[in-house]
C-alpha positions in Angstrom: 12.7 48.3 94.9 11.8 51.4 96.4 14.1 53.6 97.8 14.2 56.4 100.5 17.2 59.2 100.2 19.0 60.2 103.8 19.5 63.6 103.6 21.7 64.5 107.0 21.7 68.3 107.9 23.6 70.2 110.3 23.0 74.3 109.3 22.6 73.5 106.1 20.9 76.2 104.5 23.5 78.1 102.0 24.2 73.8 100.4 20.8 72.0 100.7 19.1 74.1 98.3 21.8 72.5 95.4 21.7 69.5 96.8 17.8 69.0 96.5 18.0 70.8 92.5 20.3 67.6 91.8 17.7 65.1 93.6 14.9 66.6 91.8 16.3 65.4 87.9 16.9 61.7 89.4 15.4 59.5 87.4 13.5 56.4 88.7 11.2 53.8 88.0 9.9 52.7 91.5 8.7 54.6 94.5 11.6 57.6 96.0 11.2 60.1 99.8 13.4 62.5 100.6 14.1 62.0 104.5 16.0 65.6 105.6 17.6 65.4 109.0 17.9 68.1 111.2 20.5 67.6 113.2 20.6 70.4 115.8 20.5 73.1 113.5 20.6 76.6 114.3 19.8 78.2 111.5 17.0 78.1 108.7 18.0 74.6 107.0 14.2 73.1 107.9 12.0 76.1 105.7 14.7 76.5 103.4 14.6 72.9 102.5 11.1 72.8 102.0 10.5 75.9 99.9 13.9 74.7 97.8 11.6 71.1 97.0 8.3 73.1 96.4 10.3 75.4 93.7 11.4 72.0 91.8 7.9 71.4 91.9 8.4 68.4 94.7 9.2 65.1 92.6 8.7 62.8 95.6 7.3 63.5 98.7 9.9 65.3 101.5 9.7 64.4 105.2 12.1 66.7 107.5 12.8 64.7 111.0 14.7 66.0 113.7 17.7 64.2 115.3 18.8 66.8 118.3 21.9 64.6 119.7 24.2 66.2 117.2 26.7 63.5 115.0 26.1 62.4 111.7 26.3 58.9 112.6 22.9 59.6 115.0 21.6 61.4 112.0 22.0 58.9 109.4 19.9 56.4 112.2 16.6 58.6 112.7 16.8 58.8 109.1 16.9 54.8 108.3 14.0 54.5 111.6 11.9 57.2 109.8 12.1 55.5 106.5 9.8 53.4 104.9 11.2 52.0 101.3 13.3 49.1 100.8 17.3 50.8 99.7 18.4 53.9 101.6 21.4 55.9 100.2 22.7 58.6 101.8 23.1 61.8 100.3 25.3 64.5 102.1 24.3 67.8 102.9 27.0 68.8 100.1 26.0 66.2 97.5 24.3 66.2 93.9 23.8 63.1 93.3 23.9 62.2 88.6 20.3 62.2 87.5 21.0 58.1 87.0 22.1 57.6 90.6 18.5 55.7 91.6 18.0 53.4 89.0 21.9 52.4 89.4 21.6 51.0 92.9 18.7 49.7 92.8 20.6 47.0 90.2 23.8 46.9 91.9 21.5 45.6 95.0 19.6 43.5 93.2 21.7 40.4 93.8 21.9 39.6 97.3 25.0 39.0 98.1 25.8 42.8 97.6 25.2 44.9 101.3 26.2 48.5 100.2 27.3 50.4 97.2 29.0 53.4 96.5 30.8 55.3 93.6 32.5 57.6 92.3 32.9 61.6 93.5 33.6 64.6 90.4 34.9 67.8 93.7 33.8 71.1 93.3 36.1 73.6 94.6 35.0 76.7 96.2 38.7 78.8 95.4 41.8 77.8 94.6 42.6 74.2 94.9 45.9 73.4 97.2 48.7 70.8 96.0 47.7 68.3 98.7 44.5 67.5 97.6 45.8 65.8 94.3 47.9 63.2 96.3 45.2 63.0 99.1 41.7 63.4 98.2 41.2 60.5 99.4 40.8 61.6 102.9 38.2 64.8 101.5 36.1 61.6 100.3 36.5 63.4 96.4 38.1 61.5 93.4 37.4 57.6 92.4 37.6 54.5 95.1 38.8 51.3 93.0 40.3 51.3 89.7 37.1 50.0 88.4 33.9 48.3 89.3 34.8 45.6 91.9 34.1 44.0 95.3 36.6 45.2 97.5 35.0 43.7 100.4 38.3 42.7 101.0 40.7 44.7 99.5 39.6 48.3 100.4 37.4 47.3 103.3 34.8 50.1 103.6 33.3 52.8 100.9 32.4 56.2 101.8 29.5 57.7 103.5 29.0 60.1 100.5 26.0 58.3 98.5 26.7 55.0 100.4 23.4 52.9 99.5 22.2 50.4 101.5 19.7 47.8 102.4 16.9 49.4 104.7 16.6 46.2 106.7 20.2 45.7 107.2 20.6 48.9 108.7 17.4 48.3 110.7 19.3 45.2 112.2 22.8 47.4 113.1 21.6 50.3 114.4 19.2 48.7 117.0 22.4 47.5 118.2 22.6 49.0 121.7 26.5 49.9 121.4 26.3 51.3 117.6 27.2 53.5 116.6 30.6 54.1 118.1 32.2 57.0 116.4 29.7 59.9 115.4 31.0 61.3 112.7 31.1 65.1 111.9 28.7 67.0 114.4 29.1 70.4 113.6 31.8 72.6 115.9 32.8 69.6 117.3 35.2 67.6 116.5 34.7 65.0 114.2 35.1 61.0 115.2 35.9 60.1 111.6 35.3 56.9 110.5 32.1 56.0 110.8 31.4 55.3 107.2 33.9 53.2 107.8 32.3 51.2 110.8 29.1 51.4 109.0 30.4 49.4 106.3 32.1 47.0 108.8 29.4 45.9 110.5 27.6 45.4 107.2 30.2 42.6 106.3 29.7 41.1 109.2 26.2 40.5 108.3 27.9 38.5 105.7 27.6 41.5 102.6 29.6 42.3 100.4 30.7 46.0 99.7 30.9 46.7 95.7 32.9 50.0 94.3 30.1 50.5 91.2 32.2 52.9 88.5 28.8 53.6 86.6 27.5 56.0 90.2 28.9 59.6 89.8 28.2 62.6 92.1 29.5 66.1 92.8 30.8 66.5 96.2 31.4 70.3 97.1 34.3 71.4 99.1 34.7 74.3 100.8 37.3 76.5 101.3 37.2 75.8 105.1 38.5 71.7 103.9 40.9 73.0 101.2 43.6 73.7 104.3 46.3 71.8 105.7 44.9 72.0 109.6 41.0 70.4 108.4 43.1 67.4 106.6 45.6 66.3 109.5 42.6 66.3 111.7 40.7 63.8 109.4 44.1 61.9 109.0 44.4 61.7 113.0 41.1 61.0 113.7 41.6 57.9 110.8 44.7 56.8 112.7 42.7 56.8 116.1 39.7 54.6 114.7 42.7 52.1 113.1 43.6 51.3 116.7 40.1 49.5 117.9 39.4 48.8 114.2 42.3 46.1 114.5 40.9 44.5 117.8 37.9 44.7 116.3 39.0 42.6 113.2 40.5 39.9 115.9 37.6 40.0 118.2 35.6 38.7 114.6 37.5 36.4 113.5 37.4 34.6 116.9 33.4 35.3 116.8 33.2 33.5 113.4 35.0 30.8 114.3 33.0 29.8 117.7 29.8 30.1 115.2 30.3 26.8 114.0 30.4 25.3 117.4 27.1 24.0 119.9 25.3 26.3 122.5 27.3 25.5 125.4 31.2 26.0 123.8 29.8 28.7 122.9 28.7 30.5 125.6 31.9 29.2 126.9 34.1 30.6 124.3 32.3 33.8 124.3 32.3 34.4 128.2 36.4 34.1 127.9 36.5 36.4 124.7 34.7 39.0 126.6 36.5 38.7 130.5 39.5 39.4 128.5 38.3 42.0 126.6 37.1 43.7 129.9 40.8 46.0 130.4 40.3 47.6 127.5 41.3 51.4 127.9 38.2 52.7 127.2 34.4 52.6 127.2 34.6 53.0 122.9 36.8 49.9 122.7 34.6 47.9 125.2 31.5 48.4 123.2 32.6 47.9 119.5 34.0 44.3 120.9 30.1 43.8 122.3 29.2 45.1 118.8 27.5 41.3 117.7 25.6 40.3 120.7 22.7 43.2 119.8 22.5 41.9 116.5 19.7 39.6 115.4 22.3 36.8 114.3 21.3 33.4 112.9 22.3 30.4 114.2 22.6 29.1 117.5 24.7 31.0 119.6 22.7 34.4 118.9 20.5 34.2 121.9 23.5 33.2 123.9 25.5 36.2 123.0 23.0 38.5 123.7 22.4 36.9 127.3 25.8 37.3 128.2 26.3 40.9 126.7 23.3 41.9 128.9 24.9 40.0 131.8 28.9 41.1 131.7 27.1 44.7 130.9 25.0 44.2 134.0 28.3 43.7 136.5 30.5 46.1 134.8 27.9 48.9 136.0 27.7 47.1 139.5 31.7 47.1 139.6 31.4 51.2 138.7 28.5 52.2 140.9 30.7 53.9 144.3 30.1 53.1 147.2 28.3 55.3 149.6 30.6 55.7 152.5 29.2 54.8 156.2 28.1 57.9 158.4 
């Protein structure tokens, strides 16, 4: 299987050279391309990346594409749609992949049951290491994600987005959904809606795939001094708390959907209509669209067309009801 490495960048001119240098040393037995997504940068990220890649000899093809809408989730989606190969590896602009990383992900995803795989991250700190890192480093996506190589679909339920490897066909199915992504991820100076990697992993499991932590996968994750502040850690925890609130509702919705998937088309349509009507009183737009996620996915089975059409109908009625009426003169 061939591999596309997607690097999402926002004002990454001080970090991207090290990331590309490490990537140039990666070994591979199949075709590899690098997609660098410039996500609204106002610095010289693209030109510096191109120069750095030329200096390391351009071992793989490198393409720079742009995504003006700020948000790592949007940048990832653009990278996936521009990629050409079988496997997508999301490499952050502050990650340095180990030389055998790309070969290991190909091996891990050779199992058709595995939908996503990720590994461990060794931190590189800029400045003194505060004590909270030793107890809460997982908020910064550093360290290990399990004690050994194992399926974490039911236990941990997600994998870090840094170094995450997924099949492109699955990602295209997910990103074609009109209500995805809900969480935007890091977006420059804007407040980050964290949990976008959690949301992506959740979507992968809905496709019937498994999440696997592979201890063979190793990368280095650069930690700038700005992230080594207790305020930054608290903001991450606060965002994650908001994510949990709607994630529990999503899980209940998914359980119900899995149940009705075993029924016929008519019963599926009735059950879907009742379930969605109950969700229309959710307090905000994000939660509503979260519950609608599966409708736009390309599902197999007798219920997929029914689910999709109901979703479109409910969206139309909801938007029509929200349109303010024009008072008569």
